[in-house]
N, C-alpha and C positions, 0 to 999 in steps of 0.2 A: 504494500500500500504506500502511495506517495506521502511524504511527510507533509503535514498541514502547514499552511501559511499562517503564522501567528503575528498579530499586530497589537502592540501594547500602547495604550493611551492613558494619559494622566488626567484624572478628574472628570472626564466626560467623553462621550462618543463624538468624534468629529462630525460636523454638520454635513459633510460630503458623504458620509456612510449612511446608506439606507437599505431597507429590507422591503421586498415587495409584498408578499402575502403571509409569510411566516418567518419566525426566528426562534432558534433554540437558545435557551437562557439557563445559566446556573450562577450561583454565587459562592464565594469563599469568605468565611468569617473567622473570628478568633475562637470560636467554639460553637456549641449547638444550642445555646440559650438565646433566643432571638431578642429577649428583653435585656440581655447582659452583654453579649459578645458582638463586637462591632463588625460592620460590613467592610471588607477589605478589597474585594475584587468582584467584578461582574463579567461573565463570559457570554459571548454572543456569536452565533453562527447561522448562516442561511442554509447549511447542509451542503456547502459547495467546497469543502476542505479548506475554507478560510475561517479563521477565528479572530474576533476582536475582543481584547481584554481591556476593561476599564478599571484602573487602579485608583483607590482612594487613600489619601494620606492620614486619615483619622482626625482631621481638623475640620473639614468641610465636605458636604455631600451635595453641593449645588451643581446639578448636572442636567441642565434644561433639555439637551438633545436626547439623552438617554431617557429622561422622564417622559418626553413627548412620545418616544417609541413605545414605552411600556403602557401608555394609555391610549395609543392609536387603535381605534375600533376596527380598523381594516387589516391589522397585522395580528395573526394568531401567535401567541407566545407559548412555546413548547417547553415543558419542564420535566424533570424526574424528581419526584417528591416536591412538587411545587408549593405545598403547604408551608414549608420552611422558607423557601426563597421569596415567596410573595409577601410573607409577613416581614421579613428583613427589609425588603425593598420599600414597603410601606413605612416602616419605622424610620429608615434613614433618608429616603428620598421624598417621603410624604405623598406618594402616589398609590392609587389603587390599580394594580396591574390587571389588564384584561384586553381581549378575551384570552382564555388559557386552555391548555391541554396538558394532561399529566400522564406520562408513561407508567408511573408506578401505580396510580389508581387503575389505569387500563389493565395492567398486568394482574392486579389482584382480582379484577372482575372476570378475567378470561383465562388466566393460567391457574385455575383452581386445583390443578394436579400437583402443585408445589407451593412451598412457603418461602421460596427464594425469589424475592422481587427486587433485589439490588440491581443497580445499573450494570455492574460487572456480570451478573448472572444473566440478565436480559440480553446483553450484547453477545455473550458467548453462545447462548442457545439460539437466538433468533437471527443473528448475523454471522455467527461463526468467527467472531473476533475476540481476542483477549486484550483487555485493558488493565493497566496497572493502577493500584490504589496506594502505592508506596508513599506518595506525598500527601495523602489525605490529612494527616495530623501534623503537618509542618507549620511553621510560623508564617501565616499569610499577612501579618502586619509589618513584615520586614520592608524597609525602604526599597531594597533591591531584591527582586525575586530571581531564584535560580532558574537555569534552563530546564531542570527537572520539574520544578513547580509550574513553569509555563506550559510544558508539555502535558502535565497532569491536568491542569485547568482546562486546556483545550480539549482533552479527551472526553471531558464530561458533557460537551455539547456537540461534538463532531458527528455523532451517530443518532441523535434524537429524532431527526427527520425520518430516517430509515426505520427506526423502531416504531415511530408513530404509524407509518404505513403498514407495517406488519401487524401491529396490534389492532389497528382499525379494521383490517381484513378479518381478523379473528373475532372481534366484537360483532361485526356484521354477521359473520357465519353463525354465531351463537345467539343472535337476537338481543344483544346487550348494549348496542351502541347508544340507544336513547338513554339508557340508565347511566352510561358513562358520561354522556354529554351533560346530563343533569347534575352529576357530581362535579364536573368541571365548572359549571356555572356557580355552584355553591362554594367552590374552593376559596375564592378571595374572602368570603364571609367567614369561613372556617379559620383562615389566617388572622382575621380581625379578632375573633374570639380568643385565639392564642395570645395575641398582644394584650388583650384585656384581662388575661390571667385565667382563662377557662381552658387551658391546654390539656388538663388532665380530666376534665369533666365531659361526660357524654350528655349533652343537653337534651337528647331525645330519650334518655333512660327514664324509667318510672321513678 
């Protein structure tokens, strides 16, 4: 496979960078608590083997170009475990991301034969590709990111378009696409509940 083209930007997405109908998105933070651990990096790809990385310095998250993309109703945002990323983006950029599509939710609805729904598992089974998670727990707040970190960050969005295509076919086959799309519409609200402190509560439970 050809090495991806990785472009690193400081503070915002350049105005000249645009996405037509869909964009794969992921984030890197200093931890897994969206109310505590700050946003460090946002990765974006059109599924064309090119990745744009937006790095934040921890002092400001004023990113008008990126914010406009996140809220553009004509561009679908594809995530893997979007619940976390959407919450982090709302907290730091102050925007409600949408419309969205989540490969992890899709996987849970259609790959009921397994409990392995991580991105690495999905990519291996559905695309026959192995991706490394070695840099997952590295320091994303560093002023200078290593080449290994950049490659890891890129790998999290490079394959989401293809995964969406495969999972969408499976959802249609099993008659669960409508259910999945309803879950995707609810996802930004679920993220807001997390930010409000309801992350451990099932609000639908008795």
